C-alpha positions as CSV (number, residue, x, y, z in Angstrom):
1,M,92.8,92.5,113.8
2,E,95.9,93.6,112.0
3,V,96.7,96.8,110.1
4,T,98.8,96.9,107.0
5,F,100.2,100.2,105.5
6,W,100.3,100.4,101.7
7,G,100.9,104.2,101.6
8,T,102.1,106.5,104.3
9,R,103.1,109.8,102.6
10,G,101.0,113.0,102.5
11,S,100.0,115.4,99.9
12,L,101.6,113.5,96.9
13,P,103.7,110.4,96.2
14,T,107.3,110.8,96.8
15,P,109.7,108.6,94.7
16,M,113.2,108.1,96.1
17,Q,115.9,110.0,94.3
18,S,119.4,108.8,93.3
19,S,120.9,111.1,95.9
20,H,118.9,109.3,98.6
21,I,120.2,105.9,97.6
22,R,123.8,107.2,97.5
23,Q,123.3,108.6,101.0
24,K,122.2,105.2,102.3
25,A,125.0,103.5,100.4
26,R,127.7,105.7,102.0
27,A,126.3,105.1,105.5
28,L,126.1,101.3,104.9
29,L,129.7,101.1,103.5
30,R,131.1,103.1,106.4
31,A,129.4,100.8,108.9
32,A,130.6,97.6,107.0
33,S,134.2,98.7,106.7
34,G,136.5,95.9,107.7
35,K,133.8,93.4,108.2
36,V,133.6,89.9,106.5
37,F,130.2,88.3,105.9
38,K,130.2,84.5,105.6
39,D,126.8,84.1,104.2
40,E,123.4,85.9,103.3
41,A,122.2,85.4,106.9
42,A,125.2,87.4,108.3
43,I,124.5,90.2,105.8
44,D,120.8,90.3,106.9
45,A,121.8,90.4,110.5
46,F,124.2,93.3,109.8
47,L,121.5,95.1,107.9
48,D,118.9,94.6,110.7
49,A,121.4,96.1,113.3
50,Q,121.6,99.4,111.3
51,P,119.4,102.5,111.7
52,F,116.2,101.9,109.8
53,W,116.8,104.7,107.3
54,T,120.1,103.2,105.9
55,A,118.8,99.8,104.9
56,N,115.2,100.5,104.5
57,T,112.7,103.2,103.3
58,Y,109.5,104.6,104.7
59,G,108.2,104.5,101.1
60,G,106.7,107.1,98.9
61,D,103.0,106.1,98.2
62,S,100.1,108.3,99.4
63,P,97.6,107.0,102.1
64,C,96.1,103.6,101.9
65,L,95.7,101.1,104.8
66,Q,94.2,97.7,105.0
67,V,92.5,96.4,108.2
68,G,92.6,92.7,108.5
69,L,89.5,91.2,110.2
70,A,88.1,87.7,110.7
71,S,85.6,88.5,107.9
72,K,86.4,87.2,104.4
73,E,85.5,90.7,103.2
74,H,88.3,93.4,103.1
75,L,88.3,96.7,104.9
76,L,90.5,99.6,103.5
77,C,91.2,103.2,104.7
78,D,91.6,105.7,101.8
79,F,92.4,105.1,98.2
80,G,95.8,106.8,97.8
81,S,98.5,105.6,95.4
82,G,99.3,102.7,97.7
83,A,96.0,101.1,96.5
84,R,97.8,100.1,93.3
85,R,100.1,97.8,95.1
86,L,97.4,96.6,97.5
87,G,95.1,95.7,94.6
88,G,98.0,93.8,92.8
89,A,98.7,91.9,95.9
90,M,94.9,90.9,96.3
91,L,94.8,89.9,92.7
92,G,97.8,87.7,93.2
93,K,96.5,86.2,96.3
94,F,92.9,85.4,95.3
95,G,93.2,85.3,91.5
96,P,90.8,87.1,89.0
97,G,88.1,84.5,89.2
98,A,87.3,84.6,93.0
99,G,85.1,87.6,93.5
100,Q,86.1,89.8,96.5
101,T,84.3,92.5,98.5
102,Y,86.2,95.6,99.4
103,H,84.9,98.1,101.9
104,V,86.7,101.4,101.7
105,L,86.5,104.3,104.3
106,M,87.3,107.6,102.8
107,S,88.7,110.3,105.1
108,H,88.1,113.0,102.5
109,L,88.3,113.7,98.8
110,H,91.6,115.4,98.3
111,W,93.5,113.9,95.4
112,D,96.3,112.2,97.4
113,H,93.6,110.1,99.1
114,L,91.8,108.9,96.1
115,M,94.3,109.0,93.3
116,G,95.0,105.2,93.6
117,F,91.5,104.1,92.6
118,P,92.0,104.3,88.7
119,F,95.0,101.9,89.3
120,F,93.2,99.5,91.6
121,P,93.2,96.2,89.7
122,P,90.1,94.6,91.4
123,A,88.0,97.6,90.1
124,F,88.4,96.2,86.6
125,I,87.3,92.6,87.3
126,P,83.7,91.5,87.1
127,G,82.6,89.7,90.1
128,N,84.3,92.0,92.6
129,R,82.3,94.4,94.7
130,I,83.7,97.7,96.0
131,I,81.7,99.7,98.6
132,I,83.0,103.2,99.2
133,Y,81.9,105.0,102.4
134,G,82.3,108.6,103.4
135,C,80.6,111.6,105.0
136,H,80.9,113.9,102.0
137,D,77.9,114.6,99.8
138,D,80.0,114.6,96.6
139,I,81.9,111.4,97.1
140,E,80.5,109.5,94.1
141,A,80.9,112.5,91.8
142,S,84.6,112.9,92.8
143,F,85.4,109.3,92.0
144,R,83.5,109.4,88.7
145,R,85.1,112.7,87.6
146,Q,88.6,111.2,88.3
147,N,87.8,108.3,85.9
148,Q,86.8,110.4,82.8
149,A,88.5,112.2,80.1
150,P,90.9,114.1,80.2
151,N,91.9,112.9,83.6
152,F,92.0,109.1,82.8
153,P,91.5,107.1,79.6
154,V,89.3,104.5,81.2
155,D,85.8,105.9,81.9
156,F,84.1,105.0,85.2
157,S,81.4,103.2,83.2
158,F,83.8,100.7,81.8
159,L,84.9,99.3,85.2
160,G,84.0,95.7,85.7
161,A,83.4,95.5,89.4
162,K,80.2,96.5,91.0
163,I,80.9,99.8,92.7
164,E,78.6,101.3,95.4
165,F,78.7,104.5,97.5
166,R,77.2,104.8,101.0
167,K,76.9,108.0,103.0
168,L,77.9,108.0,106.6
169,T,77.1,110.4,109.4
170,A,79.7,111.6,111.9
171,G,79.1,110.2,115.4
172,E,76.9,107.3,114.2
173,T,78.3,103.8,114.5
174,V,77.7,101.3,111.7
175,E,78.6,97.7,111.1
176,I,81.0,97.2,108.2
177,A,82.7,93.9,107.5
178,G,82.1,92.7,110.9
179,A,83.5,95.8,112.7
180,A,81.8,98.7,114.5
181,V,82.9,101.8,112.7
182,T,82.4,105.4,113.9
183,P,83.3,108.4,111.9
184,K,84.5,111.7,113.5
185,L,84.6,115.2,111.9
186,Q,88.1,116.7,111.7
187,L,89.5,120.1,111.1
188,H,90.8,120.2,107.5
189,A,89.9,122.2,104.3
190,G,86.7,120.8,102.9
191,D,86.3,118.6,106.1
192,S,88.0,115.3,106.9
193,Y,86.7,112.4,108.9
194,G,88.6,110.0,111.2
195,Y,87.3,106.4,111.9
196,R,87.3,104.4,115.1
197,I,87.1,100.7,114.2
198,Q,86.3,98.1,116.8
199,A,86.3,94.4,116.3
200,E,87.7,91.2,117.9
201,D,88.3,93.0,121.2
202,A,90.7,95.5,119.5
203,V,90.3,99.2,118.7
204,F,92.0,100.9,115.7
205,V,91.7,104.6,115.0
206,Y,92.6,106.1,111.7
207,S,93.0,109.9,112.0
208,S,94.6,111.4,108.9
209,D,94.4,115.0,107.7
210,S,93.4,116.5,110.9
211,E,94.6,119.8,112.5
212,H,94.5,120.2,116.3
213,R,94.6,123.7,117.7
214,I,96.2,123.8,121.2
215,E,94.0,126.5,122.5
216,D,90.8,124.6,121.7
217,E,90.5,122.3,124.8
218,A,87.0,121.2,124.0
219,A,88.1,119.9,120.7
220,G,91.2,118.2,122.2
221,Q,89.0,116.5,124.7
222,G,86.8,115.2,121.9
223,F,89.7,113.5,120.2
224,V,90.9,112.1,123.7
225,D,87.5,110.5,123.9
226,F,87.7,109.3,120.3
227,F,91.1,107.7,120.9
228,D,90.1,106.2,124.3
229,K,92.2,103.2,125.1
230,A,92.7,102.4,121.4
231,D,95.2,99.6,120.6
232,L,96.6,101.7,117.7
233,V,96.1,105.3,116.5
234,V,97.3,106.3,113.1
235,F,97.9,110.0,113.5
236,D,98.7,112.8,110.9
237,A,102.1,114.0,112.2
238,M,103.1,115.8,108.9
239,Y,104.6,118.9,110.5
240,S,106.7,119.9,113.4
241,L,104.9,121.6,116.2
242,A,106.5,125.0,115.4
243,D,105.3,124.8,111.7
244,A,101.8,123.5,112.7
245,V,101.1,126.6,115.0
246,S,102.9,129.3,112.8
247,L,103.9,129.0,109.1
248,K,101.5,126.1,108.4
249,E,98.6,126.9,110.6
250,D,95.2,126.3,108.9
251,W,96.9,123.8,106.4
252,G,95.0,120.9,108.0
253,H,97.7,118.8,109.5
254,S,99.2,118.1,113.0
255,S,102.5,117.2,114.6
256,N,104.2,114.4,116.4
257,I,104.1,116.3,119.7
258,V,100.3,116.8,119.6
259,G,100.0,113.1,118.7
260,V,101.9,112.0,121.9
261,E,99.9,114.4,124.1
262,L,96.5,113.3,122.9
263,C,97.3,109.6,122.9
264,Q,98.9,109.6,126.4
265,R,95.8,111.4,127.8
266,A,93.6,108.8,126.1
267,G,95.4,105.7,127.4
268,V,96.4,104.6,123.8
269,K,98.9,101.6,123.5
270,R,100.5,102.4,120.2
271,L,100.8,105.6,118.2
272,A,101.9,105.4,114.5
273,L,103.2,108.6,113.0
274,F,101.6,109.0,109.5
275,H,101.1,111.2,106.4
276,H,104.8,112.0,106.3
277,E,105.9,115.3,104.8
278,P,107.0,114.7,101.2
279,V,110.2,116.8,101.6
280,Y,111.5,114.6,104.5
281,D,113.9,111.9,103.5
282,D,114.1,108.6,105.4
283,Q,116.9,109.9,107.8
284,R,114.8,112.9,108.7
285,I,111.8,110.6,109.5
286,D,114.1,108.4,111.6
287,Q,115.2,111.5,113.6
288,I,111.5,112.6,114.2
289,L,110.7,109.2,115.4
290,S,113.7,109.2,117.8
291,D,112.7,112.7,119.1
292,T,109.1,111.6,119.5
293,R,110.0,108.5,121.6
294,R,112.2,110.7,123.7
295,Y,109.2,113.2,124.2
296,E,106.9,110.4,125.1
297,E,109.4,109.1,127.7
298,I,109.7,112.6,129.3
299,R,105.9,113.0,129.6
300,R,105.1,109.4,130.7
301,D,104.9,110.1,134.5
302,A,102.1,112.7,133.9
303,Y,99.6,109.9,133.4
304,P,100.1,107.3,136.1
305,G,98.1,104.2,135.4
306,H,98.1,104.6,131.7
307,P,100.0,102.1,129.5
308,V,103.4,103.1,128.1
309,L,102.7,104.6,124.7
310,E,104.7,102.8,122.0
311,V,105.6,105.1,119.2
312,L,106.4,104.0,115.7
313,A,106.7,105.6,112.3
314,A,104.5,104.0,109.7
315,Y,106.1,102.8,106.5
316,D,104.9,101.2,103.3
317,G,104.7,97.5,104.0
318,L,104.4,97.6,107.7
319,T,101.9,95.3,109.3
320,V,100.9,95.8,113.0
321,A,99.0,93.0,114.8
322,L,96.5,94.2,117.4
């Protein structure tokens, strides 16, 4: 199993601004002062040695993930704006004539998680099959409403692919594309659902748009069980802990600190910080990642026998092999 991130921002897509590019350019020019690069390989080696934020970006697309399995069918999580690039990549890889099947697990129906569907190229091509799964009763209506006037010029009825909707039930495991998939109800406005995906001796948990209240120990233990010994947990770490428990309480998101604590308790191998706050630039996300790794290190001895938790910050284009 491998997980590829096509969109990692929360709430809305976040294009990079000119000021951000100049910020990066200044940092790189300062670091390169006095250096001579004999070839392209030397330039690449220099860039690889710099802090991630200076020579790279975490990206600006809203949530969309691809889970690579042994099956020839495709498994996706959410249809955020990152689905546009994903669909284009699939069209380039397989061509328009080779019908493909896409299974899509929807966490919930807020716009940042389904806005990429009208721009998903495989949906326009006859011979493709798209099966959309979720625990909400109005999932089909939400997709159809998005693809109708005045929201979008191409009505849902004109899409060429065969599109199906299937209702899931929280706590019940189903087989999808060769994987065992279990949804879990999460605290979020209008409800959100996380997914535990198990296949090929690997476990991946997608847990976006979920608020965790520190005082609710029973709910916390429920997520520890849900994350149990996962190889990778993608976790909504949109806010700082201070914001999550004060100013932005009840906004339906969590923090890097809570992510570390739950994953360490559950014996998780890797934690990917996800659903990045749109006002954070790349440098801020880099700092949050550094702080989170330090916090994980401080707490590590509290769980003897558990694996060391590797912490990463998801970015558009990242692939993690499990």
